[in-house]
C-alpha positions in Angstrom: 0.0 0.0 0.0 2.8 2.3 0.9 4.6 1.7 -2.4 1.4 2.4 -4.3 1.0 5.7 -2.4 4.7 6.7 -3.1 4.3 5.9 -6.8 1.1 8.0 -7.0 2.8 10.9 -5.3 5.8 10.7 -7.7 3.4 10.5 -10.7 1.5 13.5 -9.4 4.8 15.5 -8.9 6.0 14.7 -12.4 2.6 15.7 -13.8 2.6 19.0 -11.9 6.2 19.8 -12.8 5.5 20.1 -16.5 2.7 22.0 -18.2 2.6 20.1 -21.4 -0.4 22.1 -22.7 1.9 25.1 -23.2 2.4 25.9 -26.8 6.0 26.0 -28.0 7.8 29.1 -29.2 8.9 28.8 -32.8 11.8 31.0 -34.0 12.9 30.6 -37.6 16.5 30.8 -38.9 16.9 32.8 -42.0 18.8 35.6 -43.7 17.6 39.1 -42.7 18.5 42.7 -41.9 20.1 43.1 -38.6 20.8 46.1 -36.3 23.6 48.4 -37.5 24.9 46.1 -40.2 24.9 46.9 -44.0 24.2 43.3 -45.0 21.6 40.6 -44.4 22.8 37.9 -42.0 21.7 34.3 -41.4 20.6 33.3 -37.9 17.8 33.0 -35.4 15.3 36.0 -35.5 15.8 37.4 -32.0 15.8 41.0 -30.8 17.0 42.6 -27.6 16.3 45.8 -25.7 13.8 48.6 -25.6 13.3 49.8 -28.2 14.1 46.6 -30.1 17.5 46.0 -31.7 17.0 43.0 -34.0 19.7 40.3 -34.6 20.4 37.0 -36.4 21.8 34.7 -33.7 23.6 31.5 -34.4 22.4 28.5 -32.2 25.2 27.1 -30.0 24.9 23.6 -28.4 28.0 24.3 -26.3 27.4 27.8 -25.0 24.8 28.8 -22.4 24.4 32.5 -22.7 22.7 34.6 -25.4 25.3 37.1 -26.5 25.4 40.1 -28.8 28.3 42.0 -30.3 29.1 45.5 -29.0 30.4 48.1 -31.5 33.8 47.7 -30.0 34.0 43.9 -30.8 35.5 44.0 -34.3 38.3 46.3 -33.2 39.3 43.6 -30.7 38.6 40.5 -32.8 40.4 38.3 -35.3 37.1 37.2 -36.8 37.2 37.2 -40.6 34.8 39.7 -42.2 33.9 40.8 -38.7 31.6 43.7 -39.6 29.3 41.5 -41.6 29.6 38.3 -39.5 28.5 39.3 -36.0 24.7 38.9 -36.4 24.3 42.6 -35.7 25.5 45.1 -33.2 24.0 45.9 -29.8 24.2 49.3 -28.1 23.3 48.6 -24.5 23.3 52.3 -23.7 20.4 52.8 -26.1 18.2 50.2 -24.3 16.0 51.6 -21.5 15.5 48.0 -20.2 19.2 47.0 -19.9 20.7 46.6 -16.5 24.4 45.6 -16.1 25.2 42.7 -13.7 28.8 43.5 -12.5 29.1 40.5 -10.2 27.6 37.8 -12.5 29.7 34.7 -13.0 29.6 33.0 -16.4 28.0 29.6 -16.8 30.3 28.6 -19.7 33.2 27.7 -17.4 35.9 29.2 -19.6 34.6 27.4 -22.7 33.8 30.6 -24.5 36.4 32.4 -26.7 34.4 35.6 -26.4 34.9 38.1 -23.6 32.5 40.8 -22.5 30.1 41.9 -19.7 26.8 40.6 -18.5 23.4 42.3 -17.9 19.7 41.8 -17.9 17.5 42.9 -20.8 14.3 42.0 -22.7 14.7 39.4 -25.3 12.3 39.3 -28.2 11.7 35.9 -29.7 10.0 36.4 -33.1 7.7 33.9 -34.6 7.9 34.3 -38.3 6.5 31.3 -40.3 6.9 32.8 -43.8 9.2 35.5 -45.0 6.3 37.3 -46.7 4.3 37.4 -43.4 4.7 39.7 -40.4 6.2 38.4 -37.2 4.7 38.1 -33.7 6.9 38.3 -30.6 7.3 36.6 -27.3 8.9 38.9 -24.7 11.3 37.4 -22.2 12.0 40.2 -19.8 15.0 40.5 -17.5 16.8 37.6 -19.1 20.6 37.3 -18.8 22.5 38.5 -21.9 26.2 38.8 -22.7 27.6 41.8 -24.5 30.8 40.7 -26.4 33.7 43.1 -26.5 36.5 40.9 -27.8 37.1 37.4 -29.2 37.9 35.3 -32.3 34.5 33.7 -33.1 31.0 34.8 -34.0 29.7 36.7 -31.0 26.0 36.7 -31.9 24.7 33.4 -30.5 21.7 32.0 -28.7 23.2 29.6 -26.1 21.5 26.2 -26.0 23.9 24.3 -23.8 23.1 22.3 -20.7 22.6 25.5 -18.6 21.0 27.6 -21.3 19.7 30.8 -19.7 17.0 31.3 -22.4 15.6 27.8 -21.8 15.9 28.2 -18.0 13.9 31.5 -18.1 11.2 30.2 -20.4 10.6 27.0 -18.5 11.0 28.6 -15.1 8.3 31.2 -15.9 5.9 28.5 -17.2 6.1 29.9 -20.8 6.9 26.5 -22.4 6.3 22.8 -21.5 9.7 22.2 -20.1 13.4 22.5 -20.8 13.1 21.0 -24.3 14.4 22.3 -27.5 14.5 21.3 -31.2 16.8 22.5 -34.0 17.0 22.3 -37.8 20.1 24.4 -38.8 19.1 24.9 -42.4 21.4 25.6 -45.4 20.7 29.2 -46.3 24.2 30.6 -45.3 27.3 31.1 -47.5 29.3 28.1 -46.4 26.5 25.6 -47.0 25.5 27.4 -50.3 21.9 26.3 -50.0 18.5 28.1 -49.8 16.6 26.1 -47.2 15.9 28.0 -43.9 16.1 26.5 -40.4 14.2 26.8 -37.2 14.4 26.7 -33.4 11.5 25.4 -31.4 11.6 26.2 -27.6 9.5 23.8 -25.6 8.5 21.8 -28.6 9.4 20.4 -32.0 8.2 20.9 -35.6 6.4 17.6 -36.3 6.5 18.3 -40.1 10.2 18.9 -40.2 11.4 15.2 -39.8 10.4 11.8 -41.0 10.9 8.2 -40.2 12.0 6.7 -36.9 13.2 8.8 -34.1 16.5 7.6 -32.5 17.2 8.3 -28.8 20.6 8.9 -27.2 21.8 9.9 -23.7 23.6 13.2 -23.1 27.2 13.1 -21.9 27.3 16.0 -19.4 31.1 15.7 -19.0 31.6 17.1 -22.6 31.5 20.6 -23.8 29.0 19.5 -26.4 26.8 17.1 -24.3 25.1 15.5 -27.4 27.5 12.8 -28.6 27.0 9.6 -30.6 29.1 6.5 -31.6 30.0 6.2 -35.3 30.6 2.7 -36.6 31.0 3.3 -40.4 31.4 5.9 -43.1 30.6 4.9 -46.7 31.3 6.6 -50.0 28.9 5.8 -52.9 29.1 6.9 -56.5 25.8 8.3 -57.8 26.1 6.6 -61.2 26.8 3.2 -59.5 24.7 2.8 -56.3 26.5 -0.6 -55.6 29.9 1.0 -55.5 30.1 1.3 -51.8 33.5 2.0 -50.3 33.8 1.9 -46.5 36.4 4.2 -45.0 36.7 1.6 -42.3 37.5 -1.3 -44.7 41.1 -2.6 -44.3 40.7 -4.4 -47.7 40.1 -1.1 -49.5 42.8 0.6 -47.4 45.5 -1.9 -46.5 47.6 0.7 -44.7 45.1 0.3 -41.7 46.0 -3.3 -41.1 42.7 -4.0 -39.3 39.2 -2.5 -39.2 39.1 0.4 -36.7 36.6 0.4 -33.8 33.7 2.8 -33.6 34.5 6.3 -32.3 32.6 8.9 -30.3 31.7 12.2 -32.1 30.3 15.3 -30.5 27.4 17.0 -32.3 28.3 20.7 -32.6 27.2 23.9 -34.4 30.5 25.6 -33.7 32.0 24.6 -37.1 30.8 23.5 -40.5 33.1 20.7 -41.5 33.2 17.2 -39.9 36.3 16.3 -37.9 37.0 12.6 -38.2 39.7 10.3 -36.8 43.1 10.7 -38.6 43.0 7.3 -40.3 39.5 7.8 -41.6 40.4 11.3 -42.8 43.5 9.8 -44.7 41.3 7.2 -46.3 39.0 9.9 -47.5 41.9 11.8 -49.0 43.2 8.7 -50.7 39.9 7.6 -52.1 38.9 11.0 -53.6 42.3 12.5 -54.1 41.7 15.4 -51.7 44.1 18.1 -50.7 44.4 20.8 -48.0 42.5 24.0 -48.5 41.5 26.9 -46.3 39.3 29.0 -48.5 36.6 29.2 -45.8 39.1 29.4 -42.9 38.0 26.1 -41.5 40.6 23.8 -43.0 38.1 21.9 -45.2 39.6 19.5 -47.7 39.3 20.2 -51.4 39.0 17.6 -54.2 41.4 17.8 -57.2 38.7 16.3 -59.4 35.0 16.4 -59.2 33.2 13.5 -57.5 29.5 12.8 -58.0 28.6 10.8 -55.0 27.4 10.6 -51.4 28.8 10.0 -48.0 26.8 8.0 -45.5 27.5 8.1 -41.7 26.3 5.0 -39.9 25.8 5.3 -36.1 26.1 2.5 -33.7 22.4 1.9 -33.5 22.1 1.7 -37.3 20.8 5.2 -37.9 22.3 6.4 -41.2 22.6 9.9 -42.4 23.7 10.6 -46.0 25.3 13.8 -47.2 24.1 14.3 -50.8 26.5 15.0 -53.7 25.9 18.8 -53.5 27.0 18.8 -49.8 29.9 16.4 -50.2 31.5 18.6 -52.8 30.3 22.1 -53.7 30.8 23.8 -57.1 34.4 24.5 -56.1 35.0 20.9 -55.1 35.4 21.9 -51.4 34.2 19.1 -49.1 32.7 19.2 -45.5 35.6 17.1 -44.2 38.2 18.8 -42.2 41.9 18.0 -42.3 43.3 16.5 -39.2 46.9 16.0 -37.9 48.1 12.7 -36.7 48.9 13.9 -33.2 45.6 15.9 -32.7 43.8 15.3 -29.4 40.8 17.5 -30.3 37.3 15.9 -30.1 35.8 14.3 -33.2 32.8 16.4 -34.5 29.6 15.8 -36.4 29.0 19.4 -37.2 26.8 21.7 -39.2 27.2 19.7 -42.4 25.8 16.7 -40.5 23.0 18.8 -38.9 21.9 20.1 -42.3 20.5 16.6 -42.9 19.3 15.9 -39.4 16.5 17.2 -37.1 17.7 17.4 -33.5 15.4 17.3 -30.5 16.8 17.7 -26.9 15.2 17.0 -23.6 17.4 18.7 -21.0 15.1 17.6 -18.1 15.7 13.9 -18.8 19.2 14.6 -20.4 18.3 12.7 -23.5 18.2 13.8 -27.1 16.7 12.5 -30.3 17.8 12.5 -34.0 15.7 11.9 -37.1 16.0 12.5 -40.8 15.2 16.1 -41.6 12.7 17.1 -44.3 14.7 19.7 -46.2 11.8 21.8 -47.5 8.5 21.4 -45.6 5.4 23.0 -47.0 3.8 23.7 -43.5 5.1 24.5 -40.1 3.6 22.3 -37.4 5.1 23.1 -34.0 3.8 20.9 -31.1 4.7 20.8 -27.4 7.6 18.6 -26.4 6.8 17.3 -23.0 9.9 16.2 -21.0 10.4 12.5 -20.8 8.2 11.9 -23.9 9.3 10.8 -27.4 8.7 13.1 -30.4 6.5 11.7 -33.1 6.7 12.8 -36.8 3.6 14.1 -38.5 2.1 11.2 -40.5 0.7 12.4 -43.8 -2.6 10.7 -44.7 -2.4 7.8 -47.1 -3.5 8.8 -50.6 -4.0 6.9 -53.8 -2.3 8.0 -57.0 -5.3 10.1 -58.0 -5.2 12.1 -54.8 -1.4 12.3 -54.7 -1.2 13.7 -58.2 -4.3 15.9 -57.8 -6.2 14.0 -60.5 -9.5 14.2 -58.6 -9.2 17.9 -58.3 -8.3 18.0 -62.0 -11.4 16.0 -62.9 -13.7 18.1 -60.7 -12.1 21.2 -62.0 -12.6 20.0 -65.5 -16.3 19.2 -64.9 -17.0 22.5 -63.2 -15.0 24.4 -65.8 -16.9 22.6 -68.6 -20.2 23.4 -67.0 -19.1 27.0 -66.6 -18.1 27.2 -70.3 -21.4 25.6 -71.4 -23.4 28.1 -69.3 -21.4 31.0 -70.8 -22.0 29.6 -74.4 -25.7 29.2 -73.6 -26.0 32.7 -72.3 -24.1 34.0 -75.3 -26.4 32.2 -77.8 -29.5 33.3 -75.8 -28.3 36.9 -75.9 -27.6 36.7 -79.6 -31.1 35.3 -80.3 -32.7 38.0 -78.2 -30.9 40.7 -80.1 -31.8 39.1 -83.4 -35.5 39.0 -82.3 -35.4 42.6 -81.3 -33.9 43.7 -84.6 -36.5 41.6 -86.5 -39.3 43.3 -84.5 -37.8 46.7 -85.2 -37.6 45.9 -88.9 -41.3 44.7 -88.9 -42.3 47.8 -87.0 -40.5 50.1 -89.4 -42.0 48.2 -92.4 -45.5 48.7 -90.9 -44.9 52.4 -90.3 -43.8 52.9 -93.8 -46.8 51.0 -95.2 -49.2 53.3 -93.3 -47.5 56.4 -94.6 -47.7 55.2 -98.2 -51.4 54.3 -97.7 -52.1 57.8 -96.4 -50.4 59.3 -99.5 -52.5 57.1 -101.9 -55.8 58.1 -100.2 -54.9 61.8 -100.3 -54.1 61.6 -104.0 -57.7 60.2 -104.9 -59.7 63.3 -103.6 -60.4 66.2 -106.1 -61.6 69.7 -105.3 -62.9 72.4 -107.8 -60.5 75.2 -108.0 -61.8 78.7 -107.3 -63.2 80.6 -110.4 -60.7 82.6 -112.3 -63.2 85.6 -112.8 -66.5 86.7 -111.4 -69.3 89.0 -112.7 -70.6 91.3 -110.0 -74.3 91.1 -109.3 -76.3 94.2 -108.4 -79.8 94.5 -107.1 -82.0 97.0 -108.8 -84.5 99.1 -106.9 -88.0 99.1 -108.4 
């Protein structure tokens, strides 16, 4: 009896702790105008301050603070093309709602390469489903922000790490279902060279943005990027020959390895675009595709000497496979999303933005689990739903349709029938109108004919009557008096 009571209490507590009826907050990621910058920049549509200073913030899975670049940042930074790469500039002195926090201690534990000062201000999370529509906003008042003054990386970020202040404030104020978050990074920025926009969903996920099975993984809270997975194989495939699979783990294809390497742990990160793989695997990629060092983008991505039309598939330990298509594996300049790596490097292995451009990520920070699924690159509708902690996301299931419905043939038939009826009615009305006009003209002709006949008859009758003319002379007649 006691155990039943305890279980009931725990269930009640878990139910009360999360308000799963709260609608999520959807913030899209696209290229837009930002405060005090001459160019459009790609990022999360978030504003700060009163009045609003709007920015494009890059989502970070390793950082915890939402940060903005001060106007002094580029003078103290080695960031390439800094004035057009910060996501905007923030003047804290222009915001009437900003309050500096002089004694605040950072939650990033020295992981950030950006230095600055902290304060509280109003964040404006803009919901903007389509670029042609207006945006609505969710105000997050007195939220912790960082004003970046120097550093070497992009300062305009929305921190979505384990101790994310945005997620903490939203969940703590009962504005979302819990500390849950979902991300599709998109491809609408220069390095990716695509057009597809991305999205953040705070306290929920976009059920129409992914498809297929959802794969669950535990977070590793000891890592800077807590979301990590095990990779057991990487396969190259030529588009013209789908059976030409070459595993970069295969010692037969690459005898220099001696034996097949074991799987490796890779951290999922948004801090860089190219993938960082083990040295042996990177060398096999170089040998197979004749790649060479290149630093055009400043991220040490490898470049192919000759074009390769094929794909690269990453196989995780649970069998989940993500394929980088040909246009991602090698762009028009033959630059790949694979980073060069030195033999003695001790840096973590990364599945980075190139990987996330094909994946939908859903994170439950309350249960410290995350989920991966195959992303739908271009969805026709946005369908954000609440992501209750300790629940498993479910993709939107499109209704089964036969070929007629899928190809719109029913609509075409109905449209043809209705259109034909409309044309027939128009033709009938036209013919009816023509006949009416012909009848009116015929009646007018008959009327005119009758009128003329009457006039002619009157002329004939007048011509038949004769009158004696007056006499030409007259003899006067006098009375005589007798």
